[in-house]
N, C-alpha and C positions, 0 to 999 in steps of 0.2 A: 125354145131353144130351153132347158131346164139345166141351169149349173146351181154351184152349192159355196157358197159362200167362203171364201177365203183367206181371205184382210178383214177384219175387221174397220170399219167410218177412218178412215185418215184425209189429210185437207194436202195437195198438192197443186201447185200452180205453174205445171211445164207443160205445156203444148198438150195435146193429143191430138188438135180437129181439129181442122185450120176454122174454124170459126168460129169461135169467143174458146176461152178456156173454161171450165167446169172441178174447179180447186176440188168437190164432194167428193172422194173414191170411194169404194170398196171393191174388194180383190177380187174374180170370180174366176171360175172354170171350169167347162163347159161339163155334163156328164154323159157315160160313154151309152145312153137306153134309146135305142126304137123313135127316133119322133114325128112318131105319128100323128097326125093330129085331129082331137079335139073334139065334138059339140059339146058347146057349155049348156046347154038342155042336161045334159047324157051327162054328164060332170056334174054338176047343182046337185042332179036328183043321188047321185051317188056318194056323194061327199054329207050332203041332206044340208044344204046348208045352198037358199034360194038365194040368198046377196052375193056371193063370188065371186059373178060377171065382175064385178067391179078389179076383181083381185088381174085376170085378165088384159086389161088395157097396158100403154108402153111405158113400161116398171117394172124395178124393183120394188117386186113384193113380197114380201113374211108368211108364207107357205105355213101350217103348225105339222106338226111331225102327220096326224092319220090321218089329214088333208092329203096333204105329200107319196103319203104309202099307197094312198085309189087311185090318187093322178099316174103313181109309176104308171100301178100294175093293168091302169087303164094302156097306155101307151107302149105298153109292154102284151098285151095278151093278143092272140093271131085272128 
């Protein structure tokens, strides 16, 4: 899922999941794009960043605007 950060980092101790309190939060909203799967090798080639794969771990990561634009184009290409 591709999301936009809508609220900067904040701390809130109210529970949102049953298994733990995760107090460090940001606000996000999903972007309305076709969420077609991408191959990591193709993303690395098109962004010209061979170590880009670490950004695809299960986490929130910052992507530079040029790479974001490449990935968004890849996701919406037919």
